[in-house]
N, C-alpha and C positions, 0 to 999 in steps of 0.2 A: 297028905296030898290034897291040895286045894283044888275045888271045882272049878271049872273054865270061867264060869261067870265070876267068881272072885277075883281072877286073873285081869279082867277088863278095867281098863282105866275109867271111870265116872265121867261123862261128857256134861258139860255145863248145859243149863237150859238156855234154849233160844232167846236171844234178848228182843225184847219188844222194843218199837220205836219210842223215843222219849217224847212225851206230850208236854207242851209248855204249860203249865197249869195256869199261868196268867191268862193265855188265850182262851181258855175253857171258861173264865168266868165272863166274857163277852158273847151275849146272845144278840141277835139281830136288833133288838130293842135297844139294848144298851150301846151297841155299835152306833145307831143311829143318833142317841143322845150324845154320845161322845163327838161325833161330827159337827152336830149342832151346836154343841159347847164351844168348838172352835169357831164356827162360821158366825156365832152370834157375837163373837168378840170383834168389834170393828177394825182395832189395828190388826189384828191377824187375817182379817177378811181384805184389807187393804194389801197387804204383804203378799198375798196369795193371788189378788188381781194383777200386781204389778209383775207376775211371772207369766202372764198369760201371751206374752210375746206378739201377739200381731193385732191390729186394731180391730179387724174383721170378728176374731175372736172376742175381743173386750166388747164389741156391741152385742153379742150374742150373750155373753155374761151379763150385761147390763138387763136383759130383758126375763131375767130370772124373778125379780122383783123388784118393787121401787126402792127399798133398801140398796140394794146391790147396783141400781141404775143411779142412785145418788153419789155412790162411792166411786162408780167407774167414770161419771162424767164431770165429777168435780174438777175445776180448773187446775187446782194445787195438784191433784192426784196425776193428771194427764201432763202436767210439767214435769212430772216425775217419771211417769210411763216414757215419754218421748226421751229422756237424757238415757234411760236405760236400752229402750228400743228405738233408735232413730230410724225413721221413713226409710223404708227399703227399696231399693232400685228394683223395678220390674221389668224394665226392658228400654229400649229405645227407639225411636222414630227416624228412619233416614229415607230419602227421596230417590226414588227410581223413577218409574214411567209416574209413579204417584207415591205420596207418602204412604210409609208401611211400618207396621210395629213388629220388631224384633224382639222376642222374650228373651231375658237372661236365664239361662238354665247352668244349674238346677234351680228348681224353685218349689218351696215347700208344699205339700197337699194343700193346705190352708188357703193357699192364694191362687190355686189352680182356676178358679171360676172367674176371678178379676183377670188373669191373664189371658184366658179365652176371649173374655168380653173385649178387652183391648184389641187382641188379634183378629177379631171379626170386625172391628170398624174399619170403615172405607171412606177416604176422602175423594173428592173430587178431582179430577186431572189438573184444573187450573190452581187448585190451593197449596200455597205454601206455609211452611211453618216458621214462624218468626221466633215464638218463644213458648218454652214448655216450663211451668213452675206449678207445684203443688196440684197436679191434674188439671191445671188450667192451660189450654193450648190457644196460642194466639195465633191466626190464620191470616194470610193475605191473598188475594187473588183479583184479577179482573171480573167484574160482574157487569153486565150491559155496558161495557166501554168504560166502566169508573172502577179506579182501583179500591178496593174497599178492605176493611179488618174484621174480624169476628173472633169471638171466644167460643171454645168449646170445652165442656167438662165432663169428659167422657165416662169417667167413673159415677159422675151424679148429673144426669143430663138435664135434672130440672134446674141446675145451676147455668145453664147457657145463657149468655149474653147475646142481646140482639147485635146487629151491626153496629160496629163501633162509627159514632159520627166522622166525618172527614177531619183529616189531622189540621191542626194551625198552619195558616199559610200567610206571613206578614207581608209580602209582596210579590206578586207574580213575576216569573222570569229571574228571579234573584237566585245567586248559586248560593248553594248552603254548603260548609265546611263538613257539616255532621248533622244527621237527622237520626235519631234512634228513639225507639219505644223501650222503654225501662220498666220492670215490675217490682213490686216490694209486696214480700206477705206484712199483712196488718191484721192483729186478732184472727180470727177464722176466715178471714177473706184475702184477696189480693187487690191490689191497687196498680193502677197504669199511670205511667208518666211518660211525657213527651219531650225529648231532648233535641232543642234544634239550635245550633251555632252558626252563626251568618258573619260575613263581613261588615263592619260599621261603615257606614258613607263616609268618604272623603276623609277617613282617618286609618291608621295603621291597627286599630283595636279590632278586637271581636266580640259580637254580642251572643250572651248565652241566654236563653230562653229556655224556662222549664213550665210546662204545663201538667194538670193533673185531670185525669178523667172522673169528673164527678156529677150525678145525677144525670148522665148521658150527655155530658157537655163537657168541653176541655176549658178548663179555668187556668189562668196564670198564676204561676207560683211564685216564680223568681225570675228576675231580671237582673243580668250582671254584665259587665263589660271587662274586657282584659287587654292589655297591650303586650304583656311580655310572653304570653304562652297563647299558642294556637294548638287546638287538638287535631288528632288525626283519628279516622273512622275505625281502625283495627289496631290493636285488638278492641273488643266491644266494651265501651264503657260500664260500669258497674254502679249500682245505687246500693251504699250501704249505710242504714240509718239515716242520717241526715247529710251526708256525703255523699259526692259523685267522683269514683275516679276514671281518668282518661289520660290516653297515651298523648303525649306531646308530639308536635310534627317536627319542630325544628330543634330538638335536643332529644337526649336518652333519659327523659323524667316521664314520670307520672304527675298529672295535673290534678290537683284535689280542689273540688269546689264544695264550700262549706255552705249547705242552704240555710243556716241559722242566721248568718250575717251576710251571705253573698260574698264571702271571701274568697282569694284564691291561694294555693301553696304549691309546693311542689316536694316529689319525693324523688331523689336520684337513683337511678336504676344501679344494682350491684357491679362491681368493676368487671369488665368483660362480656358484660350483657348489652346489646343493642337491638333496637327494633328492626333493623335493616337487615341483620345477617341471622336472626334468631327467630324461633316459634315461641310467641309470649301470649299469655292469657291471665286474666284477672279472676280472681274468685273472691267471693263474701266469706266473711268470718262468721260462724254459728252465733256469736255473741254480739255481732254488730258492733266490734270494737276496731275493725281495721280491716285489712285486706291481705290476700295471698298473691303471689306473683308466681306463675307457673312458668318455668323456661325449659325449652327443649334444645339440646345442642344435636341437630339433626344429623351432622356426620358423626359424631362421637356416640350415637345412641344412647344418650344420657340425658335424664329428667332431672330438674333441679326445682326445689319449691322453697320460696322466701316469703317469710312473714313480717308484713308491716304493722307494727303495733305500739302504742306509747309514744308516737312521735319519731320513730326511727324504724327501718329495715333491717330485720335481724339478720343473722348469717344464714347461709343456705339450711334450711331445716332437714331436709332430706336430699340426698343425692342416690339416684337409682340407675344402675347400669343396666339398659334394657337385653341384656343377653340372650333371653328367651326368644325374643324378637329377630334378633340375628339368626338364630338357629333354625328358625322357622323360615325367614328368607332365604337362607344360603350364603353361600360367599360370593354371590354376584351383586353388581352395582345396581342400587335401587334409589327412587327418589327418595327426597327428605322426609323425614317424620313429621307429620302434620298434626297439629292438636285438633281434634274434632270438637270436643267439650269438656268443661271442668265441672264436676260437682261442688257444690257450696261446701264451705269449710274444707276445700281441697280435699273431700275424702276420695275421689275417683278421678280419672281422666280417660276420655277415648281418644286414641292415637290412630291416625290413618297413614297407611305407608302402602305403595304399590296397589296391589287389590285386596287388601285385607285391612280390617276395622280390629283393634287391639282393646281390651279392656284392662286398665290397670289399678288395682287397688293400692291407694298410695298409702295409706295406714299399715296395711299389712304386707305391701310390697310384694303383691303377686300379680303377675301378668298372665293374660291368656288371649287366644284368638277367639272372637266371637261372631266375625262374619267373614266369607271369602266370595268375592265377586266372581260370577262367571260370563262367559261372553254374551250371554242374553240377558244377564240380570246385572248391570250395573249401577252402582250407587253413584250420583251425580250431586248430591247435596250435602247439607251438613248432618251431624248425629245431634238428637234432641233427646236427652234421657227423660224417662218419666218415673216418678217416685209414687209410692203409696200415699195417698193424701191424708193430710193432718189439718186439724184433729179429724177423728172419725164422726160421721154423722148419727147423732142417737135420734130415736124417734120421740117425738113430744108425747108426753104424758096429759091424759086428759084430766082437767079439775086440778092443774098442779101449775099456779102461776109462776113459781120460783124456777122450774124447770122446762116448762112450755117452750121449748127453743132447742137450737143446736148446744153442743157442749159448752164451748167457752164465748 
């Protein structure tokens, strides 16, 4: 007869957690050496910096050392960075009793300080916003009985411009068909142009004058006359590279003024699109090779995007039905859908209908309500989106003639 102990089934020994022998080889010193080996490789460092995602973080990374600074502020690197991480929409200005910043939500924590700063800025009651591009806000208002223009750079106050000199006036009392200030990004700055269209004396022609703001004065850039085409003030003209696109007043065409030779041409609107019965706006292409036409069919709650490139207007690139908007508004009759503003490269569009402002991401085809008016808080003006500035402003290095300036 066996003992009781002999009948017991032997239990396996408790398993001990498996330890990765490879990890045991790394001491704090060796791990630092491994990281240094990666960061000392310029190609790998550039790829790491490209994944930083926000310009604010990129500036902080540039402060690590001179080597990181040179990589982060290199113009070729910045072009790659912008292509991967295009400037982010921070919010928009709308006019109530005065211009007010409304942030887009949600925003990443990295941009919280920037958004709070914009929300804290206050404009005077008499200030109107005329243009908002790359952090530069062009305002107008009556000061001392004189209508004046001024540029504010809220994200970099040191770049604020003094009051812009009075706009050119060819002859007192003349009727202007079109008078518009246009802007264009050039390098790391912004240039302003003044487009003035007037009827030519004793002829059926129109005279187009374009001035550029240089060294605090308006200088004549282009003078052209045209007999066949007269522009209308809306939709607002856009300046893309060396061409100005304007809506025709006497036909459903887009007038194109080529600044290189002061010549005119036309683009026919797509079939079924008319200025008189549609909401239409023009938008720059990102590569300065053409123009977008954004067309809203108000009654159908449908938005179409057309691209003119290479001499022809392409078929509708996007057809977006605004079903979500219908759901929010309900089944009651509502005013037409109005275009508040379109982003460059037709990335997004703000739409105004009834008491609401909607944001439509055209590329992702997502729509959401971003503002609803109250009885005590009515939005009377347009929508002016504000983007994260580009390029980022890097600090100047001492004793470094190559980089003792901004990034680009």
